[in-house]
C-alpha positions in Angstrom: 124.3 -24.6 182.9 126.4 -26.9 185.1 126.2 -26.2 189.0 130.0 -25.7 189.6 130.2 -22.9 186.8 127.2 -21.2 188.4 129.1 -20.7 191.7 132.0 -19.7 190.2 130.3 -17.1 188.2 128.6 -15.3 191.3 132.1 -14.9 193.1 133.4 -13.2 189.8 130.4 -10.9 189.9 131.1 -10.2 193.8 134.9 -9.3 193.2 133.7 -7.3 190.2 131.6 -5.0 192.0 134.2 -4.6 194.8 137.0 -3.6 192.4 134.8 -0.7 190.9 133.8 0.7 194.5 137.6 1.1 195.3 138.4 2.5 191.4 137.5 6.2 192.9 139.4 6.0 195.9 142.4 4.5 194.2 142.3 7.7 191.4 142.1 10.0 194.4 145.3 8.5 196.3 147.2 8.4 193.5 146.4 12.0 192.4 147.4 13.5 195.8 150.6 11.5 195.9 151.3 12.4 192.5 150.6 16.1 193.3 153.3 16.2 196.3 155.8 14.4 194.4 155.4 16.7 191.1 155.2 19.7 193.1 158.4 18.9 195.0 160.2 18.0 191.5 158.9 21.6 189.7 160.1 23.5 192.9 163.5 21.9 192.5 163.5 22.3 188.7 162.4 26.2 189.1 165.3 26.8 191.5 167.7 25.4 189.1 166.2 27.3 186.1 165.8 30.6 188.2 169.6 30.1 189.2 170.5 29.7 185.3 168.2 33.0 184.3 169.8 35.0 187.3 173.2 34.2 186.0 172.4 34.9 182.4 170.9 38.5 183.7 174.1 39.0 185.7 176.7 37.9 183.0 174.8 40.6 180.8 175.2 43.0 183.2 178.7 42.5 183.8 179.7 42.1 180.2 180.5 45.8 180.0 181.2 46.8 183.8 185.0 46.6 183.1 184.6 49.6 180.6 184.1 52.4 182.9 187.0 51.3 185.5 189.4 50.7 182.8 188.5 53.9 180.8 188.8 55.7 184.0 192.5 55.2 184.2 193.1 55.8 180.4 195.5 58.5 179.8 193.4 60.1 177.1 190.5 60.7 179.7 192.8 61.6 182.4 194.0 64.2 180.2 190.8 65.6 179.2 189.7 65.6 182.8 192.7 67.8 183.9 191.5 70.6 181.4 189.6 73.2 182.9 188.1 74.4 179.5 188.8 71.7 176.7 188.1 72.6 173.2 186.6 70.7 170.3 190.0 69.9 169.1 191.1 68.5 172.7 187.8 66.1 172.7 188.0 65.2 168.9 190.5 62.4 169.4 188.4 61.2 172.5 185.1 61.3 170.8 186.4 59.1 167.9 188.2 56.5 170.6 185.0 56.1 172.5 182.8 55.8 169.1 185.3 52.9 168.0 185.4 51.3 171.6 181.5 51.4 171.7 181.4 49.9 168.5 184.0 47.0 169.1 182.4 46.2 172.3 178.6 46.3 171.6 177.8 48.8 174.7 175.2 51.1 173.7 177.0 54.4 174.5 180.1 55.7 176.4 180.7 59.0 177.6 182.7 61.2 179.9 181.3 63.8 182.4 183.2 66.7 184.3 182.3 67.0 188.0 179.7 69.3 187.5 177.6 66.8 185.2 178.2 68.4 182.0 179.0 65.7 178.9 182.5 66.2 177.8 183.0 63.5 175.4 180.9 60.8 174.2 180.7 57.9 171.6 177.7 59.6 169.9 179.3 63.1 169.4 178.4 62.9 165.7 174.5 61.9 166.1 171.7 64.0 166.0 170.9 62.9 169.9 174.7 63.7 170.9 175.4 63.7 174.7 178.2 66.0 174.4 177.2 69.7 176.3 174.1 67.8 178.1 174.5 67.8 181.8 173.3 64.5 183.5 174.4 65.5 186.9 171.1 64.7 188.4 171.2 61.0 187.6 171.8 58.8 190.5 174.6 57.0 188.9 176.3 60.4 188.4 176.0 60.9 192.2 177.0 57.6 193.0 180.4 58.0 191.3 180.9 61.5 192.4 180.7 59.5 196.1 183.7 57.4 195.0 181.9 54.2 194.1 180.9 52.4 191.0 177.4 53.4 190.2 174.6 50.8 188.9 171.3 52.4 187.5 168.4 51.3 185.1 166.2 53.8 183.0 165.1 55.0 180.0 167.8 57.6 178.3 166.7 61.0 178.5 167.8 62.3 175.0 167.3 58.5 173.3 164.3 57.3 175.2 165.8 53.9 175.0 165.8 51.9 178.3 169.7 50.7 179.4 171.5 50.2 182.4 174.2 52.5 183.5 177.4 51.9 184.9 179.7 54.8 186.1 183.1 55.0 187.9 184.9 58.2 189.2 187.8 59.6 187.2 190.5 60.3 189.8 193.3 62.9 189.2 196.3 62.5 191.2 194.9 59.4 192.5 192.6 60.9 194.9 190.7 63.8 193.4 187.3 63.2 191.3 187.4 65.1 188.2 184.6 63.6 186.5 182.8 60.3 185.8 183.1 57.8 183.2 179.9 56.0 182.0 178.9 53.1 180.0 175.4 52.3 178.9 174.5 48.8 178.0 171.0 47.7 176.6 169.5 44.4 177.9 167.2 43.7 174.5 169.3 41.0 173.4 168.6 39.2 176.6 164.8 40.1 176.6 164.5 39.0 173.1 166.7 35.9 174.1 164.2 35.0 176.8 161.1 35.5 175.2 162.3 33.0 172.3 163.0 30.5 175.4 159.6 29.9 175.7 159.2 30.4 179.8 157.6 32.9 181.8 160.2 35.3 183.6 160.4 39.0 184.8 163.1 41.0 186.7 161.6 43.9 189.4 163.8 46.9 190.3 163.8 48.4 193.4 160.5 50.3 192.9 158.8 47.1 192.3 158.6 47.9 188.4 158.8 45.0 185.7 161.7 46.5 183.6 162.8 42.8 182.2 160.2 40.1 181.0 159.9 37.3 178.5 156.4 38.9 178.0 156.2 42.4 176.3 152.9 42.9 177.9 154.3 42.5 181.6 157.0 45.0 181.0 157.0 48.2 183.0 154.2 47.2 185.3 154.1 47.7 189.0 154.0 44.7 190.9 153.5 46.3 194.5 151.4 49.1 194.3 153.2 52.4 194.2 151.9 55.0 196.6 150.2 58.1 194.5 153.2 60.6 195.4 155.9 58.2 194.5 154.1 57.2 191.4 153.9 60.8 190.2 157.4 61.6 190.9 158.6 58.6 189.1 156.4 59.4 186.0 157.8 62.8 186.2 161.5 61.8 186.0 160.6 59.6 183.1 162.9 56.8 184.3 160.7 54.5 182.4 159.8 56.5 179.7 156.2 57.1 178.7 154.8 54.0 180.2 151.8 54.9 182.9 153.3 51.8 185.2 149.8 50.0 185.3 149.4 47.6 188.0 150.0 44.0 187.5 146.5 42.2 187.1 147.2 39.7 189.8 143.5 38.2 190.6 144.7 35.6 193.3 148.0 34.9 195.4 151.0 36.9 196.5 154.6 37.2 194.9 156.6 34.4 196.7 159.6 35.1 199.1 162.9 33.7 197.9 163.2 30.1 197.5 159.6 29.4 198.4 157.2 28.2 195.4 153.6 29.7 195.5 150.6 29.7 193.4 149.8 33.1 191.7 146.6 33.7 189.0 147.3 36.5 186.5 144.6 38.0 184.1 145.8 38.1 180.3 146.1 41.5 179.3 146.9 43.3 176.1 150.4 45.0 175.3 151.3 47.9 177.7 151.4 51.1 175.9 153.5 54.3 176.9 151.9 57.8 178.0 153.0 61.0 176.7 153.3 63.9 179.4 153.2 67.4 178.8 156.5 67.5 180.9 159.3 68.4 178.7 162.6 66.5 178.4 165.1 68.7 180.1 168.8 68.4 181.0 168.5 70.4 183.8 165.5 68.5 185.7 165.7 67.8 189.4 167.3 65.0 190.9 165.8 61.4 190.1 163.1 59.8 191.8 165.3 57.9 193.5 167.4 60.8 195.7 165.8 62.1 198.6 164.1 65.5 199.3 162.4 65.6 195.8 159.7 68.1 195.6 157.8 67.1 192.5 154.9 69.1 190.9 151.4 67.7 190.1 151.4 65.6 187.0 149.4 67.0 184.2 146.7 64.8 182.7 147.8 62.9 179.8 147.1 63.7 176.4 144.8 62.3 174.3 146.0 61.1 170.9 144.2 60.6 167.8 146.8 58.6 166.1 149.5 56.4 167.4 152.4 58.1 168.8 154.6 56.7 166.3 157.4 54.2 166.7 158.1 52.7 170.2 161.2 51.7 171.9 163.1 48.8 170.4 161.3 45.7 171.8 158.2 47.3 173.1 155.0 47.8 171.4 154.0 51.3 170.0 151.8 53.6 172.1 147.8 52.9 172.0 145.7 56.0 170.8 144.5 56.9 174.6 148.1 56.3 176.1 147.0 53.2 178.0 146.5 49.8 177.7 143.4 48.7 174.9 141.0 47.3 177.0 139.3 43.9 175.9 135.7 43.8 174.9 134.8 40.7 177.1 136.4 39.7 180.5 140.1 38.6 180.1 140.9 35.0 180.8 143.1 34.1 183.7 146.4 31.8 184.0 147.4 30.1 187.1 151.1 30.1 187.7 153.4 28.2 190.0 156.0 31.3 190.9 159.4 31.2 192.5 161.6 34.1 193.1 165.3 35.2 194.0 166.9 38.4 194.9 169.7 40.1 193.4 171.2 42.0 195.9 173.8 44.1 194.1 171.0 46.2 192.3 168.1 45.3 194.9 166.2 43.4 192.0 164.4 40.4 192.3 163.6 37.8 189.5 160.7 35.6 189.1 160.3 32.5 187.3 156.5 31.5 186.6 155.6 28.1 185.3 152.1 27.4 183.9 150.1 25.4 186.4 148.2 23.8 183.5 151.8 21.5 183.4 150.9 20.3 186.9 147.4 19.8 186.5 147.9 17.7 183.2 150.3 15.7 184.9 148.1 14.8 187.9 145.4 13.9 185.6 147.8 11.8 183.7 148.8 10.0 186.7 145.2 9.6 187.7 144.4 8.1 184.2 147.3 5.7 184.8 146.4 4.7 188.4 142.7 4.2 187.1 144.0 2.2 184.1 146.4 -0.1 186.4 143.4 -0.8 188.8 141.3 -1.5 185.9 144.0 -3.9 184.4 144.6 -5.5 187.8 140.5 -6.0 188.1 140.1 -7.3 184.6 143.3 -9.7 185.2 141.3 -11.0 188.4 138.1 -11.4 186.5 139.6 -13.1 183.7 141.4 -15.7 186.2 138.3 -16.5 188.0 136.7 -17.0 184.5 139.4 -19.0 183.5 138.6 -21.3 186.5 135.3 -21.6 185.6 135.8 -22.4 182.2 138.2 -25.1 183.5 135.7 -26.8 185.6 133.3 -26.9 182.9 135.7 -28.4 180.6 136.3 -31.2 183.3 132.4 -31.6 183.4 132.0 -32.0 179.7 135.1 -34.3 179.1 133.3 -36.9 179.6 130.8 -36.3 177.3 133.3 -35.1 174.5 135.1 -38.5 175.1 131.7 -40.6 174.2 131.1 -38.1 171.3 134.6 -38.5 170.1 134.4 -41.9 169.4 131.5 -41.8 167.6 133.1 -38.8 165.3 136.1 -41.1 164.9 134.2 -44.0 163.2 132.5 -41.4 161.0 136.0 -39.8 160.0 137.6 -43.3 159.5 135.1 -44.0 156.8 135.7 -40.6 155.1 139.4 -40.9 155.3 139.1 -44.4 153.3 137.0 -42.8 150.4 139.5 -39.9 150.5 142.4 -42.4 150.0 140.7 -43.8 146.8 140.7 -40.2 145.4 144.1 -39.5 146.2 145.1 -42.6 144.1 142.9 -41.7 141.3 144.7 -38.1 141.4 148.4 -39.4 141.3 147.8 -41.6 138.4 146.3 -38.5 136.6 149.2 -36.4 137.6 151.5 -39.3 136.1 149.9 -39.0 132.8 150.0 -35.1 133.1 153.8 -35.1 133.8 154.6 -37.4 130.9 152.7 -35.0 128.5 154.6 -32.3 130.0 157.7 -33.8 129.0 156.7 -34.3 125.6 155.8 -30.7 125.3 159.3 -29.5 126.5 160.8 -31.9 124.0 159.0 -30.1 121.5 159.4 -26.6 122.6 163.6 -27.3 122.7 163.1 -28.4 119.0 161.1 -25.4 118.2 163.4 -23.3 120.0 166.3 -24.7 117.8 164.3 -24.0 114.5 163.6 -20.4 115.9 167.4 -19.7 116.7 168.3 -20.9 113.2 165.7 -18.7 111.5 166.8 -15.9 113.3 170.4 -16.4 112.4 169.5 -17.0 108.7 167.6 -13.6 108.9 170.8 -12.1 110.4 172.9 -13.4 107.6 170.6 -12.2 104.9 170.8 -8.9 106.5 174.6 -9.0 106.7 175.0 -10.2 103.0 172.7 -7.6 101.6 174.9 -4.3 101.9 177.9 -6.3 100.5 175.7 -7.6 97.4 174.4 -4.4 97.0 178.1 -2.6 96.9 179.4 -5.7 94.3 176.5 -4.8 92.1 177.4 -1.0 92.0 181.2 -1.4 91.9 180.7 -4.2 88.7 178.4 -1.7 87.1 181.0 1.3 87.6 183.8 -1.0 86.7 182.0 -2.0 83.2 181.6 1.9 82.6 185.2 2.4 83.3 186.3 -0.6 81.1 184.4 0.8 78.4 186.4 4.2 78.4 189.7 2.3 78.9 190.5 3.3 82.2 192.0 0.3 83.6 193.0 1.4 87.1 189.8 2.4 88.3 188.5 -0.9 86.9 191.4 -2.8 88.7 190.4 -0.9 92.0 187.0 -1.5 91.7 187.5 -5.4 91.1 189.7 -5.4 94.1 186.8 -4.0 96.1 184.5 -6.5 94.6 187.1 -9.4 96.0 187.3 -7.9 99.4 183.4 -7.7 99.8 183.2 -11.5 98.3 185.9 -12.5 101.0 183.6 -10.5 103.5 180.5 -12.6 102.6 182.4 -15.7 102.9 183.3 -15.0 106.5 179.6 -14.3 107.2 178.3 -17.5 105.5 181.0 -19.2 107.6 178.9 -18.3 110.6 176.3 -21.0 109.6 179.2 -23.5 110.1 179.7 -22.4 113.8 175.9 -22.7 114.8 177.1 -25.1 117.4 179.9 -23.7 118.9 180.9 -19.9 120.0 182.7 -18.4 117.1 186.4 -16.9 117.6 187.2 -13.4 116.3 190.8 -12.0 116.0 190.4 -8.5 117.5 193.5 -6.4 117.2 194.7 -3.0 117.0 192.3 -1.1 114.5 192.4 2.4 113.1 189.0 3.6 113.8 189.1 6.7 111.7 190.1 4.4 108.6 187.4 2.0 109.4 185.1 4.9 109.4 186.3 6.2 106.1 185.8 3.2 104.4 182.1 2.8 105.7 181.6 6.3 104.4 183.1 5.4 101.0 181.2 2.0 100.8 177.8 3.9 101.3 178.5 6.5 99.0 179.3 4.1 96.4 176.1 2.2 96.9 174.1 5.2 97.0 172.7 4.5 100.5 173.0 8.0 101.7 171.3 9.4 98.6 171.9 13.1 98.7 172.8 13.5 102.4 175.9 15.4 103.0 178.4 13.4 105.3 180.4 15.6 107.8 183.5 13.7 108.7 186.3 15.9 110.3 189.1 13.0 110.1 191.8 13.4 112.6 195.5 13.9 111.5 196.9 10.9 113.4 195.6 7.5 113.6 193.3 6.5 116.7 193.8 2.7 116.8 191.1 0.7 119.4 190.5 -3.0 120.0 188.4 -4.4 117.4 187.8 -6.7 114.2 188.3 -4.4 111.2 185.5 -5.8 109.1 183.0 -6.3 111.6 183.9 -2.6 113.2 183.0 -1.2 109.4 179.8 -3.0 109.3 178.9 -1.4 112.4 179.4 2.2 111.1 177.9 0.8 107.7 174.6 0.1 109.6 174.6 3.4 111.4 175.2 5.3 108.4 172.6 3.5 106.6 170.0 4.4 109.6 171.0 8.0 109.8 170.3 8.3 106.0 167.1 6.7 106.3 165.9 8.8 109.3 167.0 12.0 107.4 166.2 11.4 103.9 162.7 13.9 104.3 165.0 16.7 105.3 165.6 19.3 102.6 169.4 19.4 103.7 169.8 15.7 105.0 173.2 15.9 107.0 174.9 13.2 108.7 177.8 14.0 111.1 180.6 11.6 112.5 182.9 13.0 115.2 185.8 10.9 117.1 186.5 12.0 121.0 189.3 10.7 123.0 188.1 9.9 126.6 190.2 9.1 129.7 189.9 5.0 129.0 187.6 5.0 125.8 186.9 6.3 122.4 183.7 7.9 121.6 182.7 8.1 117.9 179.2 9.8 117.4 176.9 9.1 114.5 174.2 12.0 114.3 171.5 13.2 111.9 169.2 16.0 111.7 166.2 13.7 111.5 163.1 13.4 113.2 164.8 11.7 116.2 163.7 8.5 118.3 160.3 8.4 120.1 159.9 7.8 123.8 157.9 4.7 123.0 160.8 3.2 120.4 164.0 4.1 122.7 163.8 1.3 125.3 163.2 -1.7 122.2 165.9 0.1 119.8 168.2 -2.8 120.1 166.0 -5.7 120.4 166.0 -8.2 117.5 163.5 -7.8 114.7 162.3 -4.4 116.0 162.0 -1.9 113.3 160.3 1.1 112.6 160.7 1.0 108.7 157.9 -0.1 106.2 157.3 -3.6 106.2 160.0 -5.1 103.5 162.3 -2.1 104.3 164.5 -3.8 106.8 164.4 -6.9 109.1 165.1 -4.8 112.3 168.5 -6.8 112.9 171.1 -4.0 112.2 171.4 -2.5 115.5 170.8 -5.7 117.6 173.9 -7.0 115.5 176.0 -3.8 116.1 175.3 -4.1 119.6 176.5 -7.8 119.7 179.4 -7.1 117.5 180.5 -3.7 120.2 179.9 -6.0 123.1 182.3 -8.8 122.1 185.0 -5.9 121.3 184.7 -4.8 125.2 182.8 -1.6 124.0 179.1 -0.8 124.0 176.6 1.5 121.9 173.7 4.0 123.2 171.2 6.3 121.8 169.9 9.9 122.4 168.0 12.7 121.0 169.7 16.0 119.9 168.4 19.3 121.5 166.3 21.8 119.4 166.4 23.5 117.0 168.0 21.1 114.8 166.7 17.9 116.6 167.8 14.6 115.1 169.2 11.5 116.7 172.6 10.4 118.0 174.1 7.0 118.3 177.5 6.9 120.6 180.0 3.9 119.9 182.1 3.3 123.0 185.5 1.5 122.1 188.6 0.3 124.1 191.8 2.1 122.9 194.7 0.2 122.0 198.2 0.8 123.0 199.5 0.4 119.3 201.3 3.6 117.9 200.4 2.8 114.2 202.5 0.9 111.7 200.5 -1.7 109.6 197.1 0.0 109.4 198.7 3.5 109.0 200.4 2.0 105.9 197.3 0.1 104.7 195.6 3.7 105.1 198.1 5.2 103.0 198.1 2.6 100.3 194.2 2.9 100.2 194.3 6.8 99.7 197.3 6.5 97.5 195.3 4.0 95.3 192.4 6.4 95.1 194.7 9.1 93.6 194.0 11.5 96.4 195.4 12.9 99.9 193.8 12.8 103.4 191.2 15.3 103.7 191.7 18.2 106.6 190.1 17.8 109.6 186.6 19.8 109.7 185.7 19.2 105.9 182.1 18.4 105.1 182.6 15.5 103.0 185.2 13.3 102.7 188.0 13.8 99.8 187.8 10.7 97.3 189.6 10.4 94.1 186.4 10.0 91.9 183.3 12.0 92.4 179.8 10.4 91.3 177.9 12.5 88.6 175.0 12.5 86.9 174.7 12.8 83.2 172.6 16.1 83.4 174.2 18.0 85.9 178.2 18.5 86.1 179.3 20.2 89.2 182.6 22.5 89.4 185.8 20.6 89.6 186.0 22.0 93.3 182.5 20.3 94.3 182.5 16.8 95.6 178.9 15.3 95.8 177.0 12.2 95.0 173.9 12.6 93.0 173.8 9.2 91.3 170.3 7.5 91.0 170.5 4.0 92.7 168.1 1.6 91.1 167.1 -1.2 93.7 165.6 -3.2 91.5 168.2 -3.4 88.2 171.0 -2.9 90.5 172.5 -0.1 88.0 173.4 3.5 88.3 172.6 5.7 85.7 175.7 8.0 86.3 178.9 8.9 84.5 182.2 8.7 86.4 185.2 10.9 85.6 188.3 11.9 87.4 187.9 14.6 89.8 189.8 17.9 89.4 192.2 18.1 92.8 193.0 21.5 92.3 
């Protein structure tokens, strides 16, 4: 290795070792700095959140604070308070009024007590737990109101055993005499449930140090401060907190903080607290509440052991356990460290605490340490890379001279290679020119082959178009010969007229050969679509292309004009009818249905059959030229392709779909542009056509079109009212073995 690069490498190693030794120092300083910053931030955020929870709690308390004050001056309450011995009739109206008011305001209970504490009227007067007639004079909220103040008190209901917040107000008669107390009980369970869904740890302790509201159900009705034994017995006897044993909160380390100061508190995880059932009966004439002075509480009887759960618990609380105490875990409970901040509600004497899991702080400190270490490593790596780059630059300067000499030698070798490469490139250019000449010759041959293919496709299409008129001409000629032999000149004249029309049509088809080099021009105009369909139906019937299939065409009473070329439109429906007949030839009751529907800006004509339908593999190629599902020799596969091209030239279109079970079959839907002509020339031509046939237009809904003549076999002669086509069409000889006779129009 070069001498300069060796000295630089030693310097880089010394720098790397020094940076590695400083890495723990950097991480430690970063953790301490971030801890202090984060604690200040969490403390500020905790105060803000605690203030929000405090406002939320006070708002829930004040929601119904106006009710007892307002009701204390209500004339119905004052009238009831002025009665010495009110009867049921006197309290009936007040009971219903309080019941409706409680339902409308959302309060739990509203009731009025006289100055002795006996409940005179209540919103739950008609329930099993009615307060009417019960004496609650021992409750502190009653005594506070009798003292002329608004009372506030939280406790479990004696009758309902449901916790709630009681607000009382004195009822004054003559503006100075206290004749009773108005009380409203509001439950705070909605607030408790909302706090539980919030995802944060919040609790509220009352004046006794008991948790009365918490976002964790297992923390409710636990002792935070450690009650003396005597006070605990008095509280349990009063059942201010229901059946709950007031177990101590499992604080394993730390103390509850002062207001506005954040401290660390460690709590053990606990199962849900369960209430204890005592032998003390629920009585309306019990002594004063635990908060009242001079209580002489009797000793508390031991709790009963339950062999089964104590039924349903209070709403929002867990059901009692089998032994009336919390369920002990088989293993030591886990502990959680919290950052705790508190605040006081002076009016109620309560305190509210917000507990933030210290894991959030620890994870934040670890993240800060990781980021600081990563930045330190990045800086260390950057310095090391700069030193390595300097070493590489020195090495490059030292080897540049050697490279220069080596480069000159390589240039000489590459020059010889380039000369040989130029010779090969010249040979490749000559070969490419020969290939391009051959390609141009092949392209010219391909164009010629394309012209021949197009001419063959056109010839096949014209052969397909001429085949149907030829078949019809053959049938008309055979029928005319039979009519002529009978001396019936009128049918002979009509058949010759139709033969003339078909030859004219064949002439128009053959003229397409003359327009091969230019775009043909068609003269589109108003065409009666029902007339065109009728002619197509007559044509396929006369030629025998539909065999024994029944054609159901309910022709409308009025003309429906579309923009099209009449001959080509007839050819479209002839092709669709022929295909429908071929598709349903294997059915015993072969049927072809045609229907005309008026749309918003389109005329829809549907041609459906009861055959086997169209397969999913065939549907995408249905309108491709030379695609057919018929046997070899039965068709060229050009009919639907020609129909598609004809309809597109009119501004219309065609689509196919399968009909639902049970009948099944295929349906082709033709969409045509309507014409604004109201119908003159074509209507007269239709009338002439129908009049020449010697019949009147058929009514809509007829199963088969009405013609002048019915095609009958020699052996079977149907009744005069039946219109069928049962002739046997010999394709090879072009002869109908049938007899034509006039149809009885009765």
